[in-house]
C-alpha positions in Angstrom: 153.9 108.9 61.8 155.7 112.2 62.4 157.3 114.4 59.8 160.1 116.9 59.9 159.5 118.9 56.7 156.6 120.4 54.8 156.1 121.3 51.1 155.0 124.6 49.7 153.1 124.9 46.4 156.4 125.5 44.6 157.8 122.2 45.9 160.3 123.9 48.1 160.8 121.9 51.3 160.7 123.8 54.6 161.1 122.7 58.1 158.2 123.6 60.5 160.4 126.0 62.4 161.3 127.9 59.2 158.0 128.4 57.5 157.6 131.2 55.0 155.1 133.9 56.0 153.7 136.8 54.2 152.2 139.9 55.8 148.6 140.6 54.8 146.3 143.4 55.9 143.3 142.4 57.9 140.4 144.8 57.5 138.7 143.4 60.6 141.7 144.3 62.7 142.3 147.9 61.9 144.8 147.0 59.2 147.1 145.4 61.6 149.4 142.9 60.0 149.1 139.3 60.8 151.0 136.3 59.6 149.5 133.6 57.3 151.1 130.4 56.2 151.9 130.5 52.4 150.5 127.4 50.7 151.4 125.4 53.7 151.0 121.6 53.4 151.8 119.9 56.7 152.4 116.4 55.4 155.8 115.4 54.0 154.8 112.7 51.6 157.2 109.8 51.3 156.7 106.2 50.4 156.2 104.0 53.3 159.1 101.8 52.2 161.5 104.7 52.1 160.2 105.8 55.5 160.5 102.4 57.0 164.0 101.7 55.7 165.3 105.0 57.1 163.7 104.3 60.4 165.4 100.9 60.5 168.7 102.6 59.8 168.2 105.1 62.5 168.5 108.0 60.1 167.0 111.4 60.9 164.4 112.6 58.4 165.6 116.1 59.1 168.7 115.3 57.0 166.7 114.5 53.9 164.8 116.5 51.4 161.8 114.3 50.6 159.9 114.1 47.4 156.1 114.3 47.3 154.1 111.3 46.4 152.7 113.3 43.6 156.1 112.9 42.0 155.6 109.1 41.9 153.1 107.6 39.6 151.3 104.7 41.1 150.7 103.2 37.7 154.5 103.0 37.1 155.2 101.0 40.2 156.2 97.4 39.8 154.0 95.7 42.2 155.7 92.5 43.4 152.7 91.3 45.5 149.0 91.7 44.8 146.8 92.0 47.8 144.4 89.1 48.0 140.7 90.0 48.5 137.6 88.2 49.7 136.3 86.1 52.5 139.7 85.4 54.0 139.8 88.9 55.4 138.1 90.2 58.5 138.2 93.9 59.5 138.0 94.9 63.2 137.7 98.5 64.5 138.6 99.4 68.1 137.4 102.7 69.4 139.1 105.0 71.9 137.6 103.4 74.9 138.9 100.0 73.7 142.5 101.3 73.8 142.1 103.8 76.6 144.7 102.2 78.9 147.7 99.8 78.6 145.6 96.9 79.9 142.9 97.6 77.4 145.4 97.6 74.6 146.7 94.2 75.9 143.1 93.0 75.8 142.7 94.1 72.2 146.0 92.3 71.4 144.5 89.1 72.8 141.4 89.4 70.7 143.5 89.9 67.5 145.7 87.0 68.4 142.8 84.7 69.1 140.9 85.7 65.9 141.3 82.6 63.6 140.6 84.5 60.4 143.3 83.8 57.8 143.9 87.6 57.3 142.8 90.5 59.4 143.0 94.3 59.2 142.6 96.2 62.5 141.5 99.8 62.5 142.4 101.6 65.7 141.4 104.9 67.1 143.5 107.2 69.3 143.6 106.4 73.0 140.5 107.6 74.9 140.5 111.5 75.2 143.7 111.9 73.1 141.9 113.4 70.1 140.3 115.9 72.4 143.7 116.7 73.8 145.2 117.2 70.3 142.4 119.6 69.4 143.0 121.4 72.7 146.6 121.9 71.6 145.5 123.6 68.4 143.0 125.8 70.3 145.6 126.9 72.9 148.3 127.5 70.3 146.2 129.7 68.0 144.8 131.5 71.1 148.5 132.3 71.9 148.1 130.5 75.2 151.6 129.3 76.4 150.0 126.3 78.2 150.0 124.4 74.9 153.5 123.4 75.8 152.5 121.7 79.1 149.5 120.2 77.4 151.8 118.7 74.8 154.0 117.3 77.6 150.9 115.7 79.0 150.2 114.0 75.6 153.8 112.8 75.5 153.7 111.5 79.1 150.4 109.6 78.5 151.9 107.7 75.6 155.3 107.2 77.1 153.8 105.6 80.3 151.5 103.4 78.2 154.4 102.3 76.0 156.6 101.5 79.0 153.9 99.4 80.4 153.3 97.5 77.2 156.7 97.1 75.5 160.3 96.4 76.2 163.6 96.0 74.4 163.9 97.2 70.9 160.2 97.7 70.4 160.0 100.1 73.3 163.2 102.0 72.3 162.0 102.3 68.7 158.6 103.6 69.7 159.9 106.1 72.2 162.4 107.3 69.6 159.6 107.9 67.1 157.4 109.5 69.9 160.2 111.9 70.9 160.7 112.8 67.2 156.9 113.4 66.7 156.5 115.5 69.8 159.4 117.7 68.8 157.9 118.0 65.3 154.5 119.0 66.8 156.2 121.5 69.1 157.6 123.3 66.1 154.3 123.1 64.3 152.4 124.4 67.3 154.9 127.2 67.7 154.2 128.2 64.1 150.4 128.2 64.9 151.2 130.3 68.0 153.0 132.9 66.0 150.3 133.0 63.2 147.4 132.9 65.6 145.6 130.7 63.1 145.6 127.0 62.0 144.3 125.9 58.7 141.9 122.9 58.5 144.6 120.7 56.9 147.2 121.7 59.5 144.7 120.9 62.3 143.8 117.5 60.7 147.5 116.7 60.5 148.1 117.5 64.2 145.1 115.7 65.6 145.8 112.6 63.6 148.9 111.7 65.6 146.8 110.0 68.3 145.9 107.2 65.8 149.5 106.9 64.6 150.8 106.3 68.1 148.0 103.8 69.2 148.4 101.9 65.9 152.2 101.6 66.4 151.8 100.5 70.1 149.1 97.9 69.2 151.2 96.5 66.3 154.1 96.1 68.7 151.9 94.3 71.3 150.7 91.9 68.6 154.2 91.2 67.5 155.2 90.6 71.1 152.6 87.8 71.0 154.5 86.1 68.2 152.3 87.3 65.3 153.9 88.9 62.2 152.2 92.3 62.0 152.6 95.5 60.1 151.1 98.9 60.9 149.6 101.1 58.2 149.4 104.9 58.1 146.1 105.1 56.2 147.0 108.6 54.9 149.2 106.6 52.4 146.2 104.6 51.3 142.8 106.3 51.9 142.1 109.1 49.4 139.0 111.2 50.0 137.4 114.2 48.4 136.2 116.8 50.9 132.6 117.8 50.0 131.8 120.1 53.0 133.3 121.1 56.3 132.1 117.9 58.0 132.0 115.4 55.2 134.3 113.6 52.7 133.7 111.1 49.9 136.1 108.2 49.5 137.9 107.8 46.2 137.7 104.0 46.0 139.5 103.6 42.7 142.6 105.6 43.8 142.5 104.1 47.3 142.4 100.6 45.8 145.6 101.4 43.8 147.3 102.8 46.8 146.4 99.8 48.9 147.9 97.5 46.3 151.0 99.6 46.4 151.2 99.6 50.2 150.7 95.8 50.4 153.3 95.2 47.7 155.9 96.9 50.0 154.6 95.5 53.4 152.7 92.2 52.8 151.3 90.8 56.0 148.4 88.7 57.3 147.8 91.0 60.2 147.7 94.8 59.6 147.1 97.5 62.2 145.7 100.6 60.4 145.0 104.0 61.7 141.4 105.2 61.8 140.0 108.6 61.3 142.8 110.0 59.1 143.2 110.0 55.3 144.6 112.2 52.5 143.1 114.4 49.7 143.9 113.7 46.1 146.6 116.4 46.5 148.1 114.4 49.3 147.0 116.9 51.9 146.2 115.2 55.3 142.6 115.3 56.3 140.2 113.4 58.5 137.1 111.4 57.9 135.2 113.7 60.3 132.5 112.4 62.6 132.8 108.7 63.4 135.9 108.6 61.2 137.4 105.4 62.6 134.2 103.5 61.9 134.2 105.0 58.4 137.8 103.9 57.9 136.9 100.4 58.8 134.0 100.3 56.4 136.1 101.6 53.6 138.8 99.1 54.3 136.3 96.3 54.5 135.0 97.3 51.0 138.5 97.6 49.5 139.4 94.1 50.8 135.9 92.6 50.1 136.1 91.3 53.6 133.6 88.8 54.9 132.8 91.0 57.9 133.5 94.2 59.7 133.4 94.2 63.5 133.0 97.4 65.3 134.2 97.0 68.9 132.8 99.4 71.5 131.7 99.5 75.1 128.0 98.4 74.7 126.5 95.0 73.9 125.1 96.1 70.6 122.4 98.3 69.2 119.4 98.8 71.6 115.8 99.0 70.6 115.7 102.4 72.4 118.1 104.5 74.4 118.6 102.4 77.6 119.2 105.5 79.6 115.6 106.5 78.8 114.0 103.0 78.5 115.6 100.7 81.1 114.1 97.6 79.5 115.4 98.3 76.0 116.6 95.1 74.3 119.7 94.4 72.2 118.7 93.9 68.6 120.2 90.8 67.1 120.0 92.1 63.5 119.3 95.3 61.7 119.1 95.9 58.0 121.3 98.6 56.4 118.2 100.8 55.9 117.1 100.3 59.5 120.5 101.3 60.8 120.5 104.3 58.6 117.1 105.5 59.9 118.0 104.9 63.5 121.3 106.7 63.3 119.7 109.7 61.6 117.3 110.1 64.5 120.1 110.1 67.1 120.4 106.4 68.0 123.8 105.2 69.0 124.3 103.3 65.8 126.8 103.7 63.0 126.7 106.9 61.0 124.9 106.4 57.7 128.0 107.0 55.6 129.8 104.1 57.5 127.2 101.7 56.0 127.5 102.8 52.4 130.9 101.2 51.5 130.0 97.8 53.0 126.5 97.8 51.7 127.9 97.9 48.2 129.3 94.4 48.7 126.8 93.0 51.2 129.5 93.0 53.9 127.8 92.6 57.3 128.9 94.9 60.2 128.8 93.5 63.7 128.8 95.7 66.7 130.2 94.0 69.8 131.3 94.9 73.3 134.9 94.5 74.1 134.1 94.4 77.8 131.6 91.5 77.3 132.9 89.0 74.8 130.0 86.6 75.6 127.5 89.0 74.1 126.9 88.2 70.4 126.3 91.9 69.5 124.2 93.3 66.7 124.6 92.4 63.0 123.8 95.0 60.4 123.3 93.3 57.1 121.0 92.8 54.2 118.1 90.8 55.6 117.4 87.4 54.1 114.4 86.9 51.9 112.9 84.5 54.5 113.1 86.2 57.9 111.0 83.6 59.7 114.0 82.4 61.7 114.2 85.8 63.4 111.5 85.7 66.0 112.2 89.2 67.0 111.3 90.5 63.6 108.1 88.5 63.6 107.1 89.7 67.0 107.8 93.4 66.4 107.7 95.0 62.9 109.2 98.0 64.6 112.9 97.4 65.3 113.8 100.4 67.3 112.8 103.8 68.5 115.0 107.0 68.6 114.5 110.5 69.6 115.9 114.0 68.8 115.5 116.7 71.5 115.8 120.5 71.5 113.9 121.1 68.3 111.4 123.7 67.3 108.5 123.3 64.8 108.1 126.0 62.1 104.7 126.3 60.5 104.3 128.4 57.4 100.5 128.8 56.8 98.2 130.7 54.5 95.5 130.2 51.9 97.7 131.9 49.3 100.1 129.0 49.3 97.6 126.5 47.8 98.4 125.8 44.1 101.3 128.3 43.9 104.3 126.7 42.3 107.6 127.3 44.0 106.3 128.1 47.5 108.1 125.1 49.1 111.3 126.0 47.1 111.2 129.5 48.4 110.6 128.4 52.0 113.5 125.9 52.1 115.7 128.2 50.0 115.4 130.7 52.8 116.2 128.0 55.4 119.2 126.9 53.4 120.5 130.5 53.2 120.8 130.7 57.0 122.5 127.3 57.1 119.8 125.6 59.2 119.3 121.8 59.2 115.8 120.7 58.5 115.1 117.5 60.4 111.6 116.7 59.3 109.0 118.0 56.9 105.2 117.6 57.0 102.8 119.1 54.5 99.0 118.6 54.1 97.8 117.7 50.6 95.8 120.9 50.6 99.1 122.8 50.5 97.5 125.2 53.0 100.5 124.8 55.4 104.0 123.5 55.5 105.7 122.7 58.8 109.2 121.4 59.5 111.4 120.8 62.4 114.8 122.5 62.9 117.2 122.6 65.9 116.0 125.1 68.5 119.3 127.0 68.4 118.6 127.8 64.7 114.9 128.6 64.8 115.3 132.3 65.4 117.4 132.8 62.3 115.0 130.6 60.3 112.0 132.6 61.5 113.7 135.9 60.6 114.7 134.7 57.2 111.2 133.5 56.4 109.5 136.7 57.6 111.9 138.7 55.5 111.4 136.4 52.5 107.6 136.5 52.7 107.1 140.0 54.2 105.1 141.1 51.2 102.9 137.9 51.2 102.4 138.3 55.0 101.4 142.0 54.6 99.0 141.1 51.8 97.4 138.3 53.7 98.4 135.6 51.3 100.3 134.0 54.2 98.7 134.2 57.5 101.6 133.4 59.7 105.1 132.0 60.3 104.5 130.3 63.6 107.2 128.8 65.9 106.4 126.0 68.3 109.3 125.7 70.7 110.3 122.9 73.1 109.7 120.0 70.8 111.2 116.6 70.3 111.0 114.0 67.6 110.2 110.4 68.1 110.9 108.0 65.3 109.8 104.4 65.0 112.0 102.4 62.6 111.6 99.0 61.0 111.9 97.5 57.5 108.9 95.2 58.0 106.6 98.1 58.8 106.0 98.4 55.1 104.4 94.9 54.9 102.6 94.9 58.3 99.2 96.4 58.5 98.3 98.4 61.6 101.7 99.5 62.7 100.8 103.2 62.6 97.5 102.5 64.4 99.3 100.6 67.1 101.9 103.4 67.5 99.3 106.2 67.7 97.1 104.1 70.0 99.9 103.6 72.4 100.6 107.4 72.4 96.9 108.2 72.9 96.6 105.8 75.8 99.6 107.4 77.4 97.7 110.7 77.1 100.3 112.2 74.7 99.4 114.7 72.0 101.1 114.7 68.6 102.1 118.0 67.0 103.1 116.7 63.6 103.5 113.5 61.7 105.8 112.4 58.8 106.2 109.1 57.0 108.0 108.3 53.8 106.5 106.0 51.2 109.2 103.4 52.0 107.5 103.1 55.5 110.9 102.4 57.1 110.1 105.0 59.7 107.2 106.9 61.2 108.1 110.3 62.7 106.1 112.3 65.2 106.8 115.6 66.8 105.8 115.9 70.5 106.2 118.3 73.4 109.7 117.9 74.8 108.3 117.0 78.3 106.3 114.2 76.8 109.2 112.7 74.8 110.5 110.1 77.3 107.0 109.0 78.4 106.1 108.6 74.7 109.3 106.6 74.0 108.4 104.3 76.9 104.8 104.0 75.8 105.6 102.9 72.3 108.5 100.7 73.3 106.3 99.0 75.9 103.6 98.4 73.3 105.9 96.9 70.7 108.5 95.2 72.8 107.8 94.5 76.5 104.4 92.9 76.1 101.2 93.5 74.4 100.2 95.0 77.7 102.6 96.1 80.4 101.0 97.8 83.4 102.7 99.5 86.3 100.6 99.0 89.5 100.5 100.7 92.8 98.6 98.9 95.6 97.2 101.2 98.3 96.1 99.5 101.5 97.8 96.2 102.1 95.1 95.1 104.6 93.1 92.0 104.3 91.8 92.6 100.8 95.0 94.3 99.5 97.2 91.5 100.9 95.0 88.9 99.3 95.1 90.7 96.0 98.9 90.9 96.2 99.1 87.1 96.8 96.8 86.5 93.9 98.9 88.6 91.6 102.0 86.7 92.8 100.5 83.4 92.0 99.1 84.4 88.6 101.5 86.9 87.2 103.8 84.4 85.4 100.8 82.6 83.8 99.4 85.9 82.6 102.6 87.0 81.0 103.3 83.6 79.4 99.8 82.7 78.2 98.2 86.1 77.6 101.2 88.5 77.2 100.0 90.6 80.1 102.9 92.0 82.2 101.7 93.2 85.6 104.3 94.9 87.7 103.7 96.1 91.2 105.9 99.2 91.5 104.8 100.2 95.0 102.8 99.1 98.1 101.7 101.6 100.6 99.8 101.5 103.9 98.9 104.4 106.1 102.3 104.5 107.8 104.9 102.8 105.5 105.4 102.2 101.9 107.9 100.3 99.7 108.8 101.3 96.2 110.7 99.8 93.2 111.9 101.1 89.9 111.5 97.8 88.2 108.9 95.9 90.2 108.5 94.4 93.7 109.2 90.7 94.3 105.7 89.7 95.4 107.0 86.7 97.2 108.6 89.0 99.8 106.5 92.1 99.8 105.5 91.7 103.4 109.1 91.5 104.5 110.1 94.4 102.3 107.4 96.6 103.7 108.3 95.7 107.3 112.1 95.9 107.0 112.8 98.4 104.2 109.6 100.4 104.2 109.9 104.2 104.2 107.5 106.8 105.6 104.2 106.7 103.6 103.8 109.7 101.2 101.0 109.2 98.8 102.2 111.9 96.4 105.7 110.5 96.3 104.2 107.0 95.9 102.1 108.2 92.9 105.0 110.0 91.3 107.3 106.9 91.3 104.6 104.5 90.2 103.5 106.8 87.4 106.5 108.8 86.4 109.9 107.3 87.1 110.1 104.1 85.1 109.7 102.7 81.6 106.1 101.6 81.7 103.6 104.0 80.2 100.4 102.4 81.5 99.8 103.1 85.2 97.0 101.9 87.5 96.6 102.7 91.2 94.5 100.1 93.1 92.8 101.6 96.2 92.0 98.8 98.5 91.1 101.1 101.4 87.8 102.6 102.5 89.5 106.0 103.0 87.6 109.0 101.7 90.9 111.0 101.6 92.4 108.5 99.1 89.1 108.5 97.1 89.3 112.3 96.8 92.5 111.9 94.7 90.9 109.9 92.0 90.1 112.9 89.8 93.7 114.1 89.9 95.0 110.7 89.1 92.7 110.3 86.1 93.6 113.7 84.9 97.3 112.8 85.0 96.6 109.7 82.9 96.6 107.2 85.7 94.0 104.4 85.7 92.1 103.7 88.9 90.6 100.5 90.2 89.0 100.2 93.6 86.5 98.5 95.9 86.3 101.8 97.8 82.7 103.1 97.7 83.5 106.6 99.0 84.1 108.3 95.6 81.0 107.0 93.8 78.7 107.5 96.8 80.1 110.8 97.9 78.9 114.3 96.9 77.0 114.1 93.6 78.9 116.9 92.0 82.2 115.3 92.6 80.9 112.0 91.3 79.7 113.6 88.1 83.0 115.5 87.6 84.9 112.2 88.0 82.7 110.3 85.5 82.9 113.2 83.0 86.6 113.2 83.1 86.7 109.4 82.7 84.6 109.6 79.6 86.6 112.3 78.0 90.0 110.8 78.5 91.8 107.6 77.7 92.1 106.7 81.4 89.9 104.1 82.9 88.1 104.0 86.2 86.8 100.5 87.3 85.0 99.8 90.5 83.1 96.5 90.0 84.0 95.4 93.6 82.3 98.4 95.2 78.9 96.8 95.0 79.1 93.0 94.7 82.7 92.1 95.7 83.4 89.6 93.0 80.0 89.5 91.4 79.5 91.2 88.0 76.9 93.8 89.2 78.2 97.0 87.7 79.2 95.3 84.4 75.8 93.6 84.1 74.0 97.0 84.7 76.2 98.7 82.1 75.6 95.9 79.6 71.9 96.4 79.9 72.1 100.2 79.5 74.6 100.1 76.7 72.4 97.7 74.7 69.4 100.0 75.0 67.5 98.4 77.8 65.7 100.6 80.5 66.1 100.0 84.2 62.8 99.9 86.1 63.9 98.5 89.4 67.0 97.1 91.1 66.5 95.2 94.3 69.0 93.1 96.2 70.7 91.8 99.2 74.0 93.7 98.9 75.7 93.0 102.2 77.3 89.6 102.7 77.3 90.2 106.5 73.6 91.1 106.7 72.8 88.2 104.3 74.6 85.8 106.8 72.8 87.3 109.8 69.3 86.9 108.4 70.1 83.5 106.8 71.1 82.4 110.3 68.4 84.3 112.2 65.9 81.3 112.3 64.2 79.2 114.9 64.6 80.3 118.4 68.0 82.0 118.0 68.2 85.6 119.1 69.6 88.3 116.9 72.3 89.3 119.3 73.5 85.6 119.4 73.7 85.5 115.6 75.7 88.8 115.5 78.1 87.6 118.1 78.6 84.4 116.1 79.2 86.4 112.9 81.7 88.7 114.7 83.6 85.7 116.1 83.8 84.2 112.6 85.1 87.5 111.1 82.1 88.2 108.9 81.4 91.6 110.5 83.6 94.7 110.8 85.5 95.0 114.1 82.5 97.1 115.2 79.4 95.4 114.0 77.5 98.7 114.1 79.3 99.6 110.8 77.4 96.7 109.2 74.1 97.0 111.1 73.8 100.7 110.4 72.9 100.0 106.8 75.3 102.8 105.6 77.3 100.3 103.5 74.2 99.1 101.8 73.0 102.6 101.2 76.3 103.5 99.5 75.9 100.5 97.1 72.3 101.6 96.4 73.5 105.1 95.6 76.2 103.7 93.3 73.7 101.6 91.3 71.2 104.5 91.2 73.8 106.8 89.8 74.9 104.2 87.3 71.2 104.0 86.2 71.1 107.7 85.6 69.5 108.9 88.9 71.0 112.0 90.5 70.7 111.0 94.1 72.6 112.0 97.2 73.3 109.6 100.0 71.2 111.8 102.3 68.2 111.3 100.0 67.9 107.6 101.0 65.8 106.5 103.9 67.8 103.8 105.7 66.5 101.3 108.2 69.3 101.0 110.8 69.5 97.8 112.8 71.4 99.5 115.6 69.1 100.3 118.4 69.0 104.0 119.0 70.2 103.9 122.6 73.3 101.8 121.5 74.5 104.2 118.8 76.4 106.2 121.5 78.2 103.2 123.0 81.9 103.9 123.6 83.1 100.6 122.2 82.2 97.6 120.2 82.5 95.5 123.3 80.0 97.7 125.2 77.7 97.5 122.2 77.8 93.7 122.1 77.2 93.5 125.8 74.1 95.6 125.7 72.7 94.3 122.3 70.7 91.3 123.9 68.4 93.8 125.6 67.0 94.7 122.2 66.4 91.3 120.8 62.6 91.4 121.3 61.7 93.7 118.5 63.4 91.7 115.8 62.2 88.4 117.2 58.7 89.7 117.0 59.2 90.7 113.3 60.6 87.3 112.5 57.7 85.5 114.1 55.2 87.6 112.2 57.0 86.8 109.0 57.1 83.1 109.7 53.4 83.1 110.5 52.8 84.5 107.0 55.1 81.9 105.4 57.8 84.6 104.8 61.3 85.5 105.8 63.1 88.7 106.8 65.7 90.1 104.4 67.7 93.3 104.6 67.6 94.8 101.1 68.4 97.9 99.1 66.1 99.2 96.4 66.6 101.4 93.4 63.2 102.6 92.0 64.1 104.1 88.7 60.4 104.9 87.8 59.9 107.0 90.9 63.6 108.1 90.9 64.3 107.1 94.5 66.1 104.6 96.5 65.8 103.1 100.0 67.3 100.6 102.4 64.9 98.5 104.4 64.0 95.3 106.2 61.5 93.5 104.0 59.6 90.2 104.0 59.6 87.7 101.2 57.7 84.5 100.5 59.8 81.4 101.1 59.7 80.5 97.4 61.2 83.9 96.4 64.8 83.8 95.2 65.8 86.2 98.1 64.5 83.7 100.6 66.6 80.9 99.3 70.0 82.3 100.0 72.6 80.6 102.2 75.6 81.8 104.1 76.8 85.2 103.0 75.6 85.1 99.4 74.4 88.3 97.7 71.6 88.4 95.2 70.5 91.3 92.9 67.4 91.3 90.7 67.3 93.6 87.7 63.8 94.4 86.5 64.0 96.1 83.1 62.0 96.7 80.1 63.3 93.5 78.6 63.3 91.6 81.9 60.0 92.8 83.2 58.1 89.6 83.8 61.1 87.6 85.0 63.9 89.7 86.5 67.5 89.1 85.7 69.1 87.6 88.7 72.8 87.7 89.7 73.7 85.6 92.8 76.9 84.5 94.5 79.3 85.2 97.3 79.3 88.9 98.1 81.8 89.1 101.0 85.2 87.8 102.0 88.7 88.8 101.1 89.2 86.2 98.4 86.1 87.1 96.3 86.6 90.9 96.8 90.3 90.6 95.8 89.1 88.4 92.9 86.7 91.2 91.8 89.6 93.7 91.8 91.8 91.3 89.9 89.1 90.9 87.3 89.0 94.7 86.9 92.8 94.7 86.4 92.4 92.1 83.6 89.6 94.1 82.1 91.9 97.2 82.0 94.6 95.1 80.4 92.1 94.0 77.7 91.1 97.7 77.1 94.8 98.5 76.7 95.4 95.9 74.1 95.7 92.5 75.7 94.0 89.6 73.8 90.4 89.1 74.9 
């Protein structure tokens, strides 16, 4: 609504172009005279009935001197119609994006028409960006920038074009007439601001409120065009608020209720389009409801009407469990309690402002947040939770409803032994903070009172520090306070949930998730209501922390991001096993394994959300990029929503193994069958294990010794329960086990090797198996696990490669010449058979003599080592407990399936360590 006149404190009516000014010296401007408005009240206050009747008659308001509403007593009005209240009313609020274009206004009109509620009140914001444009007008005018005129023309053109697209006939003509009138009025008002070089708060509020007036009028006309009787309401005639600060107002419900009755008595209707954001003071001065004002308007109207529901229409599907820009798998919350919505909005979540909730909470009116661009989405309901919440599975599954963060904070720590037991210290601290106008976000104090720390916005911390140092200078100099310390670059992470109060272990789960993500906490705060737990973190850890705790409470008990290095025979088999088992693990055990990347030596394929394992081969071949292990690591670990990361090295590459220490240091778990790291230089091995023990990262390598056999875990179990290793002896090579199990009768050794190579039991070059190096590495690994500090070079190794053939240029040349050396092994076999024994290629860890060796030994035919078949492995643990009868582990020790199975078992063990059910 536009107005052509204003009222001074002496009730003399002035037009905007003929305002009264008084010259007043300004000490800050060298006593130059500037103009100030004298008691200027920019709103001409008339009754809506009078205004409407004159509009209908086409009369110009410029011809009338209008009385203030303050001259009319609401109590003396004869109200012909009382506004009904209760469940028949629904309140809808449409934000600026909902009415940003003519098509969107039409869509809103359709929603209103299709709403089958008996009575409805619609609160509408200004068109998208219009409020900003109106503030810009004020800024330009008071800066004496002539471009305010062209900016005002742009405002006019935007609404003129929108109206022409929406309306026709008398509705269009009527709106354009009012629009022209309002623009001319604004032009005069802005000219006055231009001359004065200053705009009062009430004047600014009046100017910026026009966006709501115009959108409400257009929407009402669109609804009428659809055949629905509809009135529009200028809420400045109804909503009365008391300003309490520069950015907050308190509604006067009693007076607003009276004025609503009055308004309805003059304009009864089942469908009302009301302006959001704007209101009036008790003195009838225009004002706004400040931040999220349209939402607040809707909540107040809902309370005044005792509506059954308030629906806030926006451009998102509802309230998310976390910021979806930071946590891509955040979920829409079906319900939130009033308190939960309060807490989440305080900590920066995109929920309603707490003051919006207060009016509806008084009458238990639910607020529903819905997406105007996705009508099929049910949205989020904010309400008082029922006594029995068992129907809401989401609440049962997660006592934490949502997570929110605040960035750009600094932590202030006031510390000193002189604080303990001194009354008024906290009052003095926060009094100094209040004096500089800083906003305290969070407070944490130990019961010893030795220190108080609190978080403030980083832009305010300098002033806070200076104020505290000034306030406590004497105490600091005397040593009663030791320091006022500032910790910059902080963020706050808050976990919010009403059921946290009745669910044991929530804090433990939260802190455990942060610890396992290798995140350090600077400060902690929790109110006795337990609706939220707040932690202060380093800013660079904030997003990772958010993902870590969200994953722990929402995605799965255990969600793990995986990178598979080496998609060869073993790696490919593992990927296929993961493909076949992933769904079962997620459904039955709540373990969510996601392969984020697969890399070979030449190409790699990456995904932000997880690779489809049914097509990984095709993706690697057709969409693979050049392999880059650092880029691969960065994406798998750092660029997604999953806090737990594991890299699975299925290669035998020493270069890859050399990266384990860095990965563990960065909080990345490592699983591998690669023996190079644990059998490499002793100092690097010790450094790796030391880091593993000190951190929350895990390093599993069960498959390095026995493929799928539990050799490492058995050894660790013995040691951890206090047993002492005396000797470990075993057949550790599936290839060599097969060779000597088959080397019987009259068969030559070269014949057996050729057969094994043809069957794929050996490496492409059989010398890699026959050299004994692989067995030696396994012996070194077990020796080091047993506490022996041995180097690979310390082990004597019996090589089965004849000395003259070590220099053969190719595997083919080796195989061609191998039969020439069959005689020696045939002789050893015959000697063993004559003694009732068999030959076996074994590795030995002698813990008593602190040595190891790899050799070809003879065993009696009734010995467990003599009774193997195929490629089985067998390991005998002789310990203090198992001295007379060694502990035997036996089974398949080679092959892609069992090796991949051993790696898979380590993955599941990691999941168990991270919280999956055992």
